[in-house]
C-alpha positions in Angstrom: 8.9 -11.5 -27.8 9.1 -7.7 -28.0 10.0 -5.8 -24.8 7.3 -3.7 -23.2 8.2 -1.0 -20.7 6.2 0.8 -18.0 6.5 4.6 -18.2 5.2 6.6 -15.2 2.5 9.0 -16.0 3.3 12.1 -13.9 0.2 14.1 -14.7 -2.6 11.7 -15.6 -5.1 14.6 -15.7 -3.3 16.8 -18.2 -5.2 17.1 -21.5 -2.8 14.9 -23.6 -2.8 12.1 -21.0 -6.6 12.3 -20.7 -6.9 11.9 -24.5 -4.5 8.9 -24.4 -6.2 7.3 -21.4 -9.6 7.7 -23.1 -8.4 6.1 -26.3 -6.9 3.1 -24.4 -10.0 2.6 -22.2 -12.5 3.0 -25.1 -10.6 0.4 -27.2 -12.1 -2.1 -24.8 -15.9 -1.7 -25.1 -16.7 -5.1 -23.5 -14.7 -4.2 -20.4 -16.4 -0.8 -20.2 -19.8 -2.5 -20.5 -19.0 -4.9 -17.7 -18.0 -2.1 -15.4 -20.2 0.8 -16.4 -23.0 -0.8 -18.3 -22.0 1.1 -21.5 -19.4 0.6 -24.1 -17.6 4.0 -23.8 -16.2 6.0 -21.0 -16.6 9.8 -21.2 -13.9 12.3 -20.4 -15.9 13.3 -17.3 -16.0 9.7 -16.2 -12.3 9.3 -16.7 -11.3 12.5 -15.0 -13.6 11.8 -12.0 -12.3 8.2 -11.6 -8.6 9.3 -12.0 -9.0 12.1 -9.5 -10.5 9.6 -7.0 -7.6 7.2 -7.6 -4.9 9.9 -7.3 -6.5 11.1 -4.0 -6.0 7.5 -2.7 -2.4 7.6 -3.8 -2.6 5.7 -7.1 0.4 5.4 -9.4 -0.3 5.4 -13.2 1.9 3.9 -15.9 1.7 3.6 -19.7 2.5 0.3 -21.2 4.8 1.3 -24.0 6.0 -0.5 -27.1 8.7 1.6 -28.7 7.1 5.1 -28.3 3.5 4.0 -28.6 1.2 3.8 -25.6 -0.5 0.4 -25.9 -1.8 -0.1 -22.4 -2.5 1.4 -19.0 -1.7 0.2 -15.4 -2.6 1.9 -12.2 -2.2 0.6 -8.7 -2.6 1.7 -5.1 0.6 1.1 -3.0 -1.6 0.9 0.1 -5.3 0.6 -0.2 -6.8 2.6 2.7 -9.6 0.0 3.1 -7.3 -2.9 3.9 -3.7 -1.7 3.8 -2.7 -4.0 0.9 -1.3 -3.1 -2.5 -4.0 -3.3 -5.2 -3.8 -3.3 -8.9 -6.7 -1.0 -10.0 -6.4 -1.5 -13.7 -4.3 -3.3 -16.3 -5.8 -2.7 -19.7 -4.2 -3.3 -23.1 -5.3 -1.6 -26.3 -7.6 -4.1 -28.1 -5.3 -4.2 -31.1 -2.5 -5.6 -28.9 -4.4 -8.2 -26.9 -3.6 -11.9 -27.1 0.0 -11.2 -27.8 1.5 -11.5 -24.3 1.6 -7.8 -23.7 -0.6 -8.1 -20.5 1.4 -10.9 -19.1 4.8 -9.3 -19.9 3.5 -5.9 -18.4 2.4 -7.7 -15.3 5.8 -9.3 -14.9 7.4 -5.9 -15.0 4.9 -4.5 -12.5 5.5 -7.5 -10.2 9.3 -6.9 -10.4 8.6 -3.3 -9.2 6.6 -4.6 -6.3 9.3 -7.1 -5.3 11.9 -4.4 -5.5 9.7 -2.3 -3.1 9.4 -5.4 -0.8 5.7 -5.7 -1.5 4.9 -9.4 -0.9 1.2 -9.5 -1.6 -1.0 -7.8 -4.2 -4.7 -7.8 -4.7 -7.2 -6.8 -7.4 -10.9 -7.4 -8.3 -12.6 -8.8 -11.3 -16.3 -8.1 -12.1 -18.5 -11.2 -12.4 -19.0 -12.0 -16.1 -15.5 -10.8 -17.1 -14.4 -14.4 -17.8 -11.4 -13.3 -20.0 -10.1 -11.1 -17.1 -10.7 -13.9 -14.6 -8.8 -16.3 -16.8 -5.9 -13.9 -17.3 -5.4 -13.3 -13.5 -5.7 -17.0 -12.7 -3.2 -17.9 -15.4 -0.8 -15.4 -13.8 -1.0 -16.9 -10.3 -3.8 -15.0 -8.7 -6.5 -16.8 -6.7 -9.9 -15.7 -5.5 -9.9 -14.9 -1.8 -13.3 -13.2 -1.4 -16.4 -11.8 -3.1 -17.9 -8.3 -2.8 -19.4 -5.5 -4.8 -17.5 -2.6 -6.4 -18.3 1.1 -6.4 -20.7 0.6 -9.3 -22.6 -2.1 -7.4 -21.1 -4.9 -9.7 -20.5 -8.3 -8.1 -16.8 -8.9 -7.9 -14.3 -11.5 -7.0 -11.2 -10.3 -5.0 -8.0 -12.0 -6.1 -4.6 -12.1 -4.4 -1.1 -13.2 -5.3 1.8 -13.8 -3.0 5.1 -12.5 -4.5 8.5 -13.9 -3.7 10.2 -11.1 -1.8 13.8 -11.6 -0.6 14.1 -10.1 2.9 
């Protein structure tokens, strides 16, 4: 299996990164439809959401294969609503899905969390996103609650305990 790396995105709102992030997000029209009710995300949507996430302390990473950006991850080290680490997004370019890229990228991210002594991570999945739910369950996440997201979508909240050496 090829090795995928996570590369920090220092300036997610600069023009080049906005173009790259839009391309990655819009390669997944079904995901966009489930979250926003439409197949494409506009530059304005992306900038507004990214700015909100950055204001909450989000860290952004490209998933890289060689020099190509093939995915995007962002997470909050400490969600202000509950104090836990949350994965906000793990999305892989549609052309690279079903090849282990998401699972491999998650393993790298979990390794980063463990190195930072983060023992628990949470995320949410919109109801109706069965492929997303299957992915997270397959990777050891379990549903701990239900709620609604900022777009008023019904969501399941997932959590995974990580093996952190004290």
